[in-house]
N, C-alpha and C positions, 0 to 999 in steps of 0.2 A: 716133742711129739715125734714119733718114729714114722718114717716113710714106709708105705706098704711094700712088701716084697712080692714079686711075681715069680712063681715057680716055672720051670721049663715046661711042665705039663700044661699049666694054665696058658702060657704063651703059645704053645702049639695049638691048643683048642681055639684060642682067639684068632690065630692066623688062619686056620682052616675055616672057621665060620665066616671070616671076612672074604675068603675066596668063593664062598657059596652064597653070594648075595642074591636075593630074589630078583627076578627079571633078567638075570644073566643067562646066556645060552652058550652051548659049546659050538665050535666051528668044525664042520666036516671037511677035513683036508682034501678029500677026494673030489668034492664038487665046488670048492671055492678057490679062485685064483686071485692073485694080487689085484687084478682089475675088477674082481667081483664076478658072480655068476652071470652068464649071458645066455639068452635063448637063441640057439642056432640050430641049423639042420645040416646034414652032410651035403657036400658039394653036389653030389649026383641028384639031389632033390630040387635044385634050381631049375625052374621050368621056363622062366621068362627073363627078359632084360628090359629096363626102362629106356625108352627112346628119347626122353628129355627130363630135365629137372622137374620133379613133381612134388607139390605140397602133399603131406600126408595128414590124415585125420584119425583120431581115435574111434570115431563113429561116422558112418556114411552120411548121416543127416545132422551133423554137428553144427550148432548155431553159433560158433565162435571161430576165431582164426585158427589156421592149421597148427598142428603140434610141432611140425618141422618140415624139412625138405629132404627127399631122397634124390640123390644125384643121378644124372644121365649115366647109363652104363651099369647101374646097380643090378646085380643078379637077385631075382626074387622067386619065391614059390607062390603061385596063385592058389589061394585057399578058398575064397568064397566070392565069386562074382555077384554083385548086388546092384544091378542096373547100371547107372552111369559111374558107379564106383566099384572097385574090386579090392577085397581084403588080400593083403600080401604079407609075407615074411621076408625081410631083406637079408642079404648075406652078412650084414653087420648086426643082426638081431633085432631090428625094429619091426614091430607088427602094427599095421595100420591100413587105412583105406586110401587108395590113389585113384585118379581118373582111369576108367576102363580103357581109354584109348592108348595109354602109354605102354603097358606091358606087352611086349612082342615075344612070341615063342623063340626059344634058342634053337 
């Protein structure tokens, strides 16, 4: 029995089709960094600073533990005061709700 022979053309077609697998996407080198894309704002948009470590929440009426903690001194932009909680964007790209008493104007 003879083993099948693959031509250079067939090999090139097979290689190209393997590179175009469904579900794959290209990476935009202008918007992706080694650490990944991050939601940030220019420094001049920071309007407030946190006066103490603050737990932050994804939603102001969240019925589960906080998503994390923003540290004292973190620069934030106040986006949406919502009663006892305020939506902020932090200088390290975290968006969430913190106690309205902590952000103090710069």
